[in-house]
Steps between C-alpha positions, in 0.01 A plus 500: 500500500259782573368699204539879511303700243587855396375740226657435161575869445771467767706308240435776245625758748820301557554475123469878470754538782740266318458712185633802688187687609512666841283400795310831478421447130374146561292619796329759276438239228327246727349754741668414832731679742876502442550332839292194407645498147856483638410184694324335203793565263779414745698176491339403833139533380415146610617570857298824504193312375536238775574760767188709435286190450604320818584792727298806407648790690835317548587373842791666674828333409362329184735522200472400136754224566244330729282407199606214272332523157631156402225341711223656286377495142433850363229505231397815308126562472351715223404834650465859387724776628352766728527760221310273258222456757484876546476559122219248464313667781541842339375367165192346661422828669548676159677788667700533815443769758778503762367440847545777752369307797705272719606174326343167581658360815510160335765620254814644657689746281877485545747783438864507400718501811803727532782528751676814613781570746406790726823693558345698786419191708746260326212257457377297204135594439239335279261669263268458205487652152206566268538583129254678269399283203464812282811714564722264707521754783571333832443577865644328805373433849773434758411321823717512810309204647603239244251319277143634495174339380441571132145616578647773719749595227211527249317739733814713537542540124125569454520780756781648292271511196598176325248268339599144599377230265483124529847471343796736435376551141191680634679740740468872420678800650300799633543683165345220293263379771303829504359477144439128546282572803311771308387276209523131408754375253368472143477136386737362237320370185733199451692324779659155494325413173145574635302776327215683667310818431562819697214610711357839405658785689329556827346834573728716705363540847605726777665315786274450796599691808490254786562643850770317686384329820632619832758250622414312815721525811636152429594598143662819630709295742605263220590795276707654779694174543556461123604864451739487793858494369682169560734484792865470399660209682853568613749255355844398614726519188724230645219243529274353232127502570247231412356702211841551342583132545174392329569729204860380466387136529236546228753661264754222566230246417477659156871538412674218697475148352680253729816449706701374199386748235457795733360822353341500156645734238735765634328546836727544805457615860608851402262523201208367707578746781506788250169383348327488840688795652624309806848425642691216335549336841123441526495322165800285600336406832170379348676327209749311719229385746229388255652459152873442445833659407538816293579373151374518143613388156709811444673474837582132438635579154713784640627272778589230247686754285687631804596144600629433147709816511629412846589147387698642208685740729579220746634278220721786373630558853580128539701502176683814611581346841628182332732706277625697802567178695694351208711817472558497876620137487750585225622801697533283812722257307721789388521638854590156636776463237631846579500428873694175441755680287528776759557236770782348296653844444472575871680173589779582253522851643529364853778263381687788336460711812644215709796462263558874510497503879752211503725684251474817711610307809793344315599838357487656845711220644757539219516876560554450872784246426652744258487775762675272751774424251546870426525577870751222551697618201511855627619377836777290348593786272519738793716262699729446206535872446597557863765234488653657194534835679686342790752330274583822327 
């Protein structure tokens, strides 16, 4: 297995993160940018280490999942933090005078990146923030052209009066940078356990008046290009651009673990969209294509609780249905018995009706016979009466 060495203070930074310190606090302690500190202290630090070691600049389409740390042995190597190196340098120099000239091109100073949603253009824009090490005042530079070289960002802040140091701990705002440019900082008698004697105060000298050189035509052309305001690129609010997709992808790399676990903590599509200031549909599109489903521990716990409640309700409904079916069967038996009894009563009724009809017919026949006898009697009586009259 291949051996991968890394500075031992990376482990110290991760311990501080586990103890609850923020990424910004750890970055100030070790003397690095918050962006790099977030990668060192993340759970995927091995993948980040392999990615920047094997593919500096990151090829298009390369993800953290493409790097398998199990195939390497990661060994910490004793090394000093950037802030410790800076302190040792300052002690050797006995006193530190902030540099006002351009920084060494061999050492690239990085700034804290920020993201803003431009309501006017409905576009996610990138920017950079600088913070004064004395008063904590901040100033932002927003770029409509996406990420910019840090050297260019340094020149922008310097033009605004800031003194940009080798690390964020040496940055000074225009208010505190003015006295620092006027005189050097007095040395500290004791620092990091090393004692040294203050130099005698230097004689105050008047600043030398140096005439500024006349800029050449080439420098004037460069200044005109730099001072020209950036062109605002029109953006379709219904479509996600490449810059927005890169920013969303980078943020998902930080807060999304895997397809089974999903988001870490309480992150969701809606919370991530609010944090970046973009539509939720954009977050869902990038997540579903390159990461996995929208889930986290809280959502799974809520789903499990809802399923338990639903199971209880279903069981109660089953018991209720069983009781209703049993009652319906008993009622059906009663109805069947009543129908049978009614059928018997109906048969008896029909029999009685038949008997009544027969009795009616017999009664009618008897009445008709009686009427015939009466008629015959009247006839005989009349004849007998007539005969009696003749005899008289």
